[in-house]
C-alpha positions, 0 to 999 in steps of 0.5 A: 694780413700780413702773411705771403703777397702785400696787397693780396687775400683769398677769401675763405674757400670754404665760404666760397659754396655759401655765397656762390647764389648771391653773384647771380648770373655773369652778366650781373655779379658786377652789379651783385657783387662790386666785382668782375668775372674776372675775380670770381673764377680767382674767388672760386678757385681759392686764388689771391685777390687785390686786397681792395677786391676783397674787402669791395666783394666782402662788404657787398656780400656782408650786405645781401648774407641774410639773402643766404640759407647757408650763412644763416645758419653756418654764422646764426646770429639774433639781429640783422636778417639772424646772420651774426656779421661780426662773425661772418666779418671775419671769417672771410679773409685771409691772408695769401700764403706764401707757397700760395702766392708763389704757386698761383704763378706756376697755374695754365689760366683757368678760364673758367668757373668749373674750372677754378672749382676743380682746384678749390678741391684740390687746394682747399680739401677741407673747403670741399668737404665742408662744401658737402656737408652742408648742402646735406 
């Protein structure tokens, strides 16, 4: 994770729809996922978050990954709830590209998950296609 802004990362945009079921509502997210609602909005939009927040979020999601049918299908494994935790761990966090960190400065405030998801689709078309394919 050396590219871009040091100490920052993004959650793999193609995993966000699969993770959403594990986070819960605005009132539950801190307890269930270990991140704030504002951080979740950034995750949904594919925006950078602090590396420490990303690691804490990854740890919480990995601990509950067996509860997500989408993650079980995407990372099949023989042990621990049928999930390949090593592959999920490797795919979870991504470095921040320098252009992305510069673009984030010029974004309008994103105050809802809906707007963040619209931003994600605009920035990462491949993630949108993967999410649509996973739902069908």
